N, C-alpha and C positions, 0 to 999 in steps of 0.2 A: 504494500500500500504506500502510495505517495500522497503527501498532503502539503498544500501551499496556500498562503493567503494572497488575495488579490484586492487591491484598492482599499484595504482596511475594513471591509464589510463582508467580503466573500471568502469562503474556504472552498478550495478545489481539492477533491479526493479522487485519486485514480486507483482503481482496483483491476488487477490482471485477471485474465480468464482462469489462471491457476488458483488464485486466491478465492475466486468465486466457487470454483469446483471443490476446494478444501472445505468450504462451508456449506456444501450441497445446494448452492444457489444456481439454478438452471435458467438461463435467459430464454431458452426456447419455450419452457413451460410457464414463464412469466415470474414476476417478482411478488408472489403471494404464497401463502402457506405459513405454518408455524415456524419452520426452519428459517425461511427467508426473513420473517418478521423479527425473530430473535437476533439473527445476524445483524440486520440493519439497525435495530434498537441499540445493540451493543456497539456497533460502529459509530452511530451518531453520538452516543454517550462518550465514547473515546475521543472523538473529534472535539466535543465541548470541553472535556477535561484538559486536553493538550493545548487548547487555546484559552484556557483560564476562564471559561464561561461556566455558568451554572448549568448542569445537565437538565434542569427542569425548564429552561427557557423554551419558548416556541421557536420553531424554525421553518424555513421555507427551503425545500430541497428539490432540485431538478435532477433527473436521472437521464443519462444518454448512453446508449451503447456505443462502444468504440469499435473501430475497424478491426482491431486485433482480438476482439471477443471479450474485452474487458468492459468496465463501466466507468463513466465519469459522473461524479456527483458534484453539483454546485450548491453550496449551502450558505444560507444567510440566517443569522440569529435574530429573533424578534422579541422585543420586550412586551410586557403586559399591556402597553398602550398601543401596540401595533407598529411601533417604530423600529427600524433596523438598528441593531446594536453594532457598534464598532468593535472589532476584535483587537486585542492587544492595545487597549487605550493607553495603558501605562505599563511598559515592559519593566518587570521587576529587575533591579540590579542590586548586587550585593558585593561588598568587599572589593570594589573596583574590578569586578569580573563581568565578562560577556558570556551569556549562555545562548548557544545556537542549537537548533534542531536540524537533523539531517534525515531524509527519507531513505536514502540509498547508501549502502556501505561504499560503493564505488565513488560517490561524491566525497565521502569522508577521506578516503585514501588519496584521491586527487588533491584535496585540500591540504592534507599532511605534506605532500610533496611541495606544494606552493608555499606553505608557511615555512618549511625548512629552508627553501631557497631564498626566503626573505628574512631569515634569521629569527624567526619566532619559534619558541620551544615551550615545553611544559604542557599544561592542560590536564583536566580531569574528564574522563569519559564514562558515560553510563549508557545502558540500553534499556529502554522502557517501551513496552509493547513492541511495535515493529520499527521504532525510531531510535536514533542515536542522539545523545545530547553531549555537547562538548562545552566545558566551562574553561575559559581562558582568562588569565589575569590581564587587565587592561591598563595601560599607562596613560591613556588619554589621547593617543595618536588616532588619526583617522584611517591609517592604513590597515590596522587589524580588523576593525568592523567591516571595511570594504572587502578584504580578502575572505573573511568568513561568510559574507553575504553572497559571494560568487557561487558557493556550493550549498549553503544552508540558509536557514531563516532564523532571525532572532526569536528566541523562545518567548512564549507568553506566560510561562509559569516560572516560579522561582527555583533556584538550585536546591533548596530544602525539599520541595515537593518532588523533584526529580530524584534526589538522593533517597527519599523515603519510598517512592514507588518503583524506582528503577533498579537495575542490577549494575553495580559498580564493575566496570571492565578494567579501568586503569585509574588509580588514585592520583598519580603524577606522571609526568613525562609521556602523556598520551600521544603527542605529536611525534615524538621520536619513535615510539612503539609502532604507531600506524605507518610511519615512513618505512619501517623495516618489514611491514606486512605481518607482524606477529600477533595481530588481533584479527 
């Protein structure tokens, strides 16, 4: 699953045909039935949590089949007044750190090479659900957030939440470890 924010109000979720099959969701038979309902309820809750939204908010979701057999979901959160909610209104920052989320391991590995080439090291890495979260110490420069943003997206949850819910993969020197492909 890949997940990205667009324009501050929209979340785009891409599910592969393989992921749908793993959850017994069959596009030919339609998106109905207990199995599909449970899967999509769980998925929408997961999206809300990763974007720091209350899972009880209303939402508007459009579903489109992709040419590769997967699905594209376009989701907007709606408050109880019927207004669209902005996602990531205030990104939590702690201890001069930047927390970024990555949907694909390949993006994380490419980022590690880029950061090492630009003399950035360190970092803490977690895996939570199907995503990777990288916390980097930030000295205030504009270069680090720009490089992280090439492959990931600034997280909408705080590091404490990720540490509590995720699995710690590397407590320190995550970039160096990723660059050697040991994760």
